[in-house]
C-alpha positions in Angstrom: 35.0 20.5 44.1 36.7 21.4 47.4 39.8 23.6 47.6 41.8 20.6 48.8 40.8 18.6 45.7 41.7 21.5 43.4 45.1 21.8 45.0 45.8 18.1 44.5 44.7 18.3 40.8 47.0 21.3 40.1 49.9 19.5 41.8 49.3 16.4 39.7 49.2 18.4 36.5 52.4 20.3 37.4 54.1 17.0 38.3 53.2 15.5 35.0 54.5 18.6 33.1 57.8 18.5 35.0 58.2 14.8 34.0 58.2 15.9 30.3 61.1 17.2 28.4 61.0 20.7 26.8 60.5 19.1 23.4 57.6 17.0 24.7 55.9 19.9 26.2 56.1 21.8 22.9 54.7 18.8 21.1 51.8 18.5 23.6 51.0 22.2 23.3 51.1 22.1 19.5 48.8 19.1 19.5 46.3 20.9 21.7 46.4 24.1 19.8 43.2 24.8 17.8 43.2 24.2 14.1 43.5 27.3 11.9 40.2 28.8 10.9 39.1 27.9 7.3 39.5 30.6 4.7 36.4 32.2 3.2 36.7 30.0 0.1 37.0 26.9 2.2 34.0 27.9 4.4 31.8 28.4 1.2 33.1 25.0 -0.1 32.1 23.3 3.1 28.6 24.8 3.1 28.0 24.1 -0.6 29.2 20.5 -0.2 27.0 19.9 2.8 23.9 21.2 1.1 24.4 19.1 -2.0 24.9 16.0 0.2 21.7 16.8 2.2 19.8 17.4 -1.0 20.9 14.0 -2.3 19.5 12.5 0.9 16.2 14.2 0.3 16.1 12.8 -3.3 16.8 9.3 -1.8 13.7 9.9 0.4 11.6 10.2 -2.8 12.0 6.4 -3.3 10.0 5.9 -0.2 7.5 8.3 -1.6 7.3 6.4 -4.9 7.0 3.1 -3.0 4.0 4.2 -0.9 2.2 6.1 -3.7 2.4 3.2 -6.1 1.5 0.5 -3.5 -1.4 2.7 -2.2 -2.8 3.2 -5.7 -2.6 -0.5 -6.5 -4.4 -3.5 -5.0 -3.4 -5.2 -1.8 -2.5 -8.4 -3.5 0.4 -6.7 -5.3 1.6 -4.5 -2.5 4.7 -6.4 -1.5 5.7 -6.7 -5.2 5.6 -3.0 -5.6 7.5 -2.3 -2.4 10.1 -4.8 -3.5 10.6 -3.1 -6.9 11.0 0.2 -5.2 13.5 -1.2 -2.8 15.6 -2.7 -5.5 15.4 0.3 -7.9 17.7 2.7 -6.0 20.1 -0.1 -5.2 20.3 -1.3 -8.8 20.2 2.2 -10.2 23.0 3.5 -8.0 25.3 0.6 -8.8 24.7 0.6 -12.5 25.2 4.4 -12.6 28.5 3.9 -10.9 29.6 1.2 -13.4 29.3 3.4 -16.5 26.3 5.7 -16.3 28.1 8.6 -14.6 31.0 8.4 -17.1 28.5 8.5 -20.0 26.5 11.4 -18.6 29.5 13.6 -17.8 32.2 12.8 -20.3 34.0 16.2 -19.9 36.1 16.4 -23.1 36.0 12.7 -23.8 33.4 12.8 -26.6 33.5 9.8 -28.9 30.9 10.9 -31.5 30.4 14.7 -31.8 28.5 16.0 -28.9 26.1 13.0 -28.9 28.1 10.3 -27.2 31.0 10.5 -24.7 32.6 8.2 -22.2 35.4 8.6 -19.7 35.8 4.9 -18.7 34.2 2.3 -16.4 33.8 2.9 -12.7 34.7 5.9 -10.6 38.1 7.5 -10.8 38.7 10.2 -8.1 41.1 9.7 -5.2 39.2 9.4 -1.9 42.3 10.7 0.0 42.5 13.9 -2.0 43.6 17.0 0.0 41.1 19.8 0.6 42.8 21.9 -2.1 42.5 19.0 -4.6 38.9 18.4 -3.7 38.1 22.1 -4.2 39.7 22.0 -7.6 36.9 19.7 -8.8 34.5 22.6 -9.3 34.9 24.8 -6.2 31.5 23.9 -4.7 31.5 20.2 -3.9 33.6 17.1 -4.2 33.7 14.5 -6.9 32.0 12.0 -4.5 29.2 14.4 -3.6 28.6 15.0 -7.3 28.3 11.3 -8.0 26.1 10.8 -4.9 23.7 13.5 -5.9 23.5 12.5 -9.6 23.2 8.8 -8.7 20.1 9.5 -6.7 18.6 11.2 -9.8 19.4 8.3 -12.1 17.4 5.7 -10.1 14.4 8.1 -10.1 14.0 7.7 -13.9 13.5 4.0 -13.6 11.2 4.3 -10.6 8.7 6.2 -12.8 8.5 3.1 -15.0 7.7 0.9 -12.0 4.3 2.4 -11.3 3.2 2.3 -14.9 3.9 -1.4 -15.3 2.6 -2.4 -11.9 0.5 -5.5 -11.2 1.5 -7.5 -14.2 5.3 -7.4 -14.9 7.7 -10.1 -13.8 10.1 -8.9 -11.2 13.2 -10.2 -12.9 12.2 -8.6 -16.2 11.7 -5.2 -14.5 15.1 -5.4 -12.9 16.8 -6.2 -16.2 15.1 -3.3 -17.8 16.2 -1.0 -14.9 19.8 -2.1 -15.4 20.0 -1.2 -19.0 17.8 1.9 -18.9 19.8 3.5 -16.0 23.2 2.4 -17.2 22.8 3.4 -20.9 19.7 5.3 -22.0 19.2 7.8 -19.2 22.9 9.0 -19.0 23.4 9.3 -22.8 20.3 11.5 -23.2 21.2 13.4 -20.1 24.7 14.1 -21.4 23.2 16.1 -24.3 22.3 18.8 -21.9 23.8 18.4 -18.4 27.0 16.9 -19.7 27.7 19.7 -22.1 26.4 17.9 -25.3 24.7 19.2 -28.4 21.5 20.4 -26.6 23.5 22.5 -24.3 24.9 24.2 -27.4 21.4 25.1 -28.4 20.8 26.8 -25.0 18.2 24.1 -24.1 17.4 24.4 -20.4 16.2 21.7 -18.1 17.1 22.9 -14.6 16.4 19.7 -12.6 15.0 17.2 -15.0 11.5 17.7 -16.4 12.8 16.1 -19.6 16.1 14.3 -18.6 14.5 12.6 -15.6 10.7 12.7 -15.8 9.9 12.5 -19.5 12.7 10.0 -20.1 11.1 7.9 -17.4 7.7 8.6 -18.9 8.7 7.4 -22.4 10.1 4.2 -20.8 6.8 3.8 -19.0 4.8 4.2 -22.2 6.9 1.6 -23.9 6.4 -0.8 -21.0 2.6 -0.3 -21.1 2.4 -1.0 -24.8 4.6 -4.1 -24.6 2.7 -5.5 -21.5 -0.9 -4.7 -22.4 -3.6 -3.8 -19.8 -4.3 -5.7 -16.6 -7.0 -8.4 -16.7 -10.4 -6.9 -16.4 -9.3 -3.3 -16.9 -11.1 -2.9 -20.2 -14.4 -4.7 -20.9 -16.1 -4.2 -24.3 -14.0 -1.2 -25.0 -14.9 0.5 -21.7 -12.4 1.3 -18.9 -13.4 -0.4 -15.6 -12.2 1.2 -12.3 -9.6 -0.8 -10.4 -9.3 0.9 -7.1 -6.2 1.3 -5.1 -6.2 -0.4 -1.7 -4.9 2.5 0.5 -5.3 6.2 0.1 -3.5 6.8 3.3 -0.4 5.1 1.9 -0.7 7.1 -1.4 -1.1 10.4 0.6 2.0 9.7 2.7 3.9 8.9 -0.5 3.0 12.2 -2.1 4.1 14.2 1.0 7.4 12.3 1.0 7.8 13.2 -2.7 6.9 16.8 -2.0 9.5 17.0 0.7 12.1 15.2 -1.4 11.5 17.6 -4.3 13.0 20.4 -2.3 16.3 18.5 -2.5 15.6 17.5 -6.1 15.2 21.1 -7.2 17.0 22.9 -4.5 20.1 20.8 -4.8 20.1 21.4 -8.6 21.4 24.9 -7.9 24.6 23.0 -7.3 25.6 25.4 -4.5 24.2 26.7 -1.3 24.0 30.3 -2.6 21.3 31.7 -0.3 19.2 33.7 -2.8 19.2 31.1 -5.5 18.3 28.2 -3.3 15.6 30.0 -1.4 14.1 31.3 -4.7 14.0 27.7 -6.2 12.4 26.4 -3.0 9.7 29.0 -3.3 9.0 28.4 -7.0 8.9 24.7 -6.4 6.4 25.1 -3.6 4.2 27.4 -5.8 4.2 24.8 -8.6 3.1 22.0 -6.2 0.4 24.1 -4.5 -1.0 25.3 -7.8 -1.0 21.8 -9.2 -3.1 20.7 -6.3 -5.7 23.4 -7.0 -5.6 22.8 -10.7 -6.3 19.1 -10.3 -9.0 19.8 -7.7 -10.8 22.1 -10.2 -10.3 19.8 -13.1 -11.5 16.6 -11.3 -14.6 18.5 -9.9 -15.5 19.6 -13.4 -14.8 16.4 -15.3 -15.7 13.8 -12.6 -18.3 15.7 -10.7 -16.5 15.0 -7.5 -13.2 16.3 -6.0 -11.2 13.1 -6.6 -8.4 12.7 -4.0 -6.2 10.4 -6.1 -6.4 13.0 -8.9 -5.6 15.8 -6.5 -2.5 13.9 -5.3 -1.4 13.4 -8.9 -2.1 17.2 -9.4 0.5 17.9 -6.7 3.1 15.7 -8.5 2.1 17.1 -11.9 2.8 20.7 -10.6 6.2 19.6 -9.2 7.2 17.9 -12.5 6.1 20.9 -14.5 8.1 23.4 -12.5 11.2 21.3 -12.3 12.6 22.5 -15.7 12.3 26.2 -15.0 12.3 26.5 -11.2 15.4 28.7 -11.4 14.4 31.0 -14.3 10.7 31.9 -14.0 8.9 34.3 -11.6 6.8 33.1 -8.7 3.7 34.2 -10.6 4.8 32.1 -13.6 5.5 29.2 -11.3 1.9 29.3 -10.1 0.6 29.4 -13.7 2.9 26.5 -14.8 1.8 24.4 -11.8 -1.8 25.3 -12.2 -1.8 24.2 -15.8 0.0 21.0 -14.9 -2.7 20.2 -12.4 -5.5 21.1 -14.8 -4.2 18.8 -17.6 -3.3 15.8 -15.5 -7.0 14.8 -15.0 -8.0 14.8 -18.7 -4.7 13.2 -19.5 -5.6 10.2 -17.3 -9.0 10.0 -18.9 -7.5 10.2 -22.5 -5.0 7.4 -21.8 -7.9 5.3 -20.5 -9.8 6.0 -23.7 -6.8 4.8 -25.6 -6.7 1.6 -23.4 -3.2 2.4 -22.1 -3.4 0.9 -18.6 -1.4 3.0 -16.2 -2.3 2.1 -12.6 -0.8 5.2 -11.0 -1.1 7.9 -13.6 2.7 7.9 -14.3 2.2 8.9 -18.0 0.0 11.9 -17.1 2.3 13.1 -14.2 5.7 12.5 -15.6 5.5 12.3 -19.4 2.8 14.8 -20.1 3.9 17.3 -17.5 7.5 16.7 -18.2 6.9 17.9 -21.7 4.7 20.8 -20.6 7.2 22.0 -18.0 10.1 21.9 -20.5 8.1 23.8 -23.1 7.0 26.3 -20.4 10.6 27.4 -19.9 10.5 28.8 -23.5 7.3 30.7 -22.6 7.9 32.0 -19.1 11.7 32.2 -18.6 13.2 35.6 -17.7 14.1 37.3 -21.0 17.7 37.8 -20.1 18.2 34.0 -19.9 17.9 33.7 -23.7 15.9 30.5 -23.4 13.5 30.1 -26.3 10.6 27.8 -27.3 12.2 26.3 -30.3 15.3 25.0 -28.4 13.0 23.6 -25.7 10.8 21.9 -28.3 14.0 20.4 -29.9 15.0 19.0 -26.5 11.6 17.4 -25.9 11.6 15.8 -29.4 15.2 14.6 -29.0 14.4 12.9 -25.7 11.3 11.2 -27.2 13.2 10.1 -30.3 15.9 8.4 -28.2 14.1 7.2 -25.0 11.0 5.7 -26.5 12.5 3.4 -29.1 15.3 2.4 -26.8 12.8 1.4 -24.1 10.8 -0.5 -26.7 13.8 -2.4 -27.8 14.9 -3.3 -24.3 11.3 -4.5 -23.4 11.1 -6.4 -26.7 14.3 -8.3 -26.1 13.2 -9.1 -22.6 9.8 -10.3 -23.8 11.4 -12.6 -26.4 14.0 -14.0 -24.0 12.9 -14.4 -20.4 9.3 -13.2 -20.8 7.8 -9.9 -19.6 4.4 -10.7 -18.1 3.3 -13.0 -15.3 0.9 -15.8 -16.0 -2.9 -15.1 -15.9 -3.3 -17.3 -12.8 -0.5 -15.4 -11.0 -1.9 -12.1 -12.0 -5.4 -13.1 -10.6 -3.9 -14.4 -7.4 -1.6 -11.5 -6.9 2.1 -11.0 -7.5 2.8 -11.0 -3.8 2.1 -14.7 -3.6 3.2 -15.6 -7.1 6.5 -13.6 -7.3 7.5 -13.5 -3.6 5.6 -16.2 -1.7 4.2 -13.7 0.9 1.5 -11.2 1.5 1.8 -7.5 2.4 -1.0 -8.0 5.0 -0.5 -11.6 6.4 -3.7 -13.2 7.5 -6.0 -11.0 5.3 -6.2 -13.3 2.3 -9.8 -12.3 1.7 -8.3 -9.2 0.2 -6.7 -11.3 -2.5 -9.0 -10.0 -5.2 -9.0 -6.4 -4.1 
């Protein structure tokens, strides 16, 4: 800019200022003045709130992981159906959790029946225009809306676990009806016993991020669905399990890495603050659990199957993650490795045992989420730091309570659906594939010769 242009600009600004009254000049200066710096408490609140929101977004990413894992481990003719279910699950789960699930899970002082059932009312109640001071008064770390956002992402995850276990033979409408009732009623009531300050919390039961409240609750629902549906056509012949191969190991592998990444939000966000030491510690124990699970499944599959099976290794990663989820905040890094390693070791024989029992689970959801959800919860009572006071009996009580509530509730929901609108697709539809039968489209258009794959 030339000196002449600078002079013209200065004169123009001065002229504009002279045209203003003294009061107007004061108003302009006040408007342009920088906002006061936030206090230390406000700065911490901003940081905590931002981290929990980001963690919720990572948990949301896990639905992409479930979609690709499940579709990759199933046949091409059912790929669209599985992707559709996993697209609808977070949508239906989030909405139903808003209607009443959140109020059931976190009743505060509004307990209706002892510490077993509480309810604060339908819908969401906080004022979106609350001042910063009012927002901070919620809990000092994050807003009411951030709390609901994060917990709503968790809720839908429990139903997604069921999706993979009942894949390739359930009617889409029946699955969605189950999801509505399971997420809106069963999941939050059981979760309220611990996370909502219920009777399990009074026993010092500890489930940091949901080995029981998310994964085994989902796993019990999956077991009920498998029992009510029965196995896929051709899975068991003369009492022997026949292999039904998934159509895309690349998809399954991508899915596991999405889940692995999302788990850092799942567990890291469960610190419920951005406190540096706690969050970083949880991220490390989570990583150790996953890594050890991979190694455990590698060893186990090599010994039992004579080959290092990649699908088993992928499930070993998820098994390690599920197992460490209950105690990621209260066990040492060495203990996290042991917990994850055992999780990976047991996931392979678990898959084989369920096959022996003719419980057809296309993606290994029972072995990953139910078996390792139980193991991880009990492991807290074995490996937790002594000063926490967590004990094996309390952990066992929580595992048994979740089983006693989730499994019969899921059975009842599936039974009512089966007797009313039906649960399973027709034999012809199952053989042709649910993509054509349920959706009228193929995942891989023009490749119909894959229809029996």
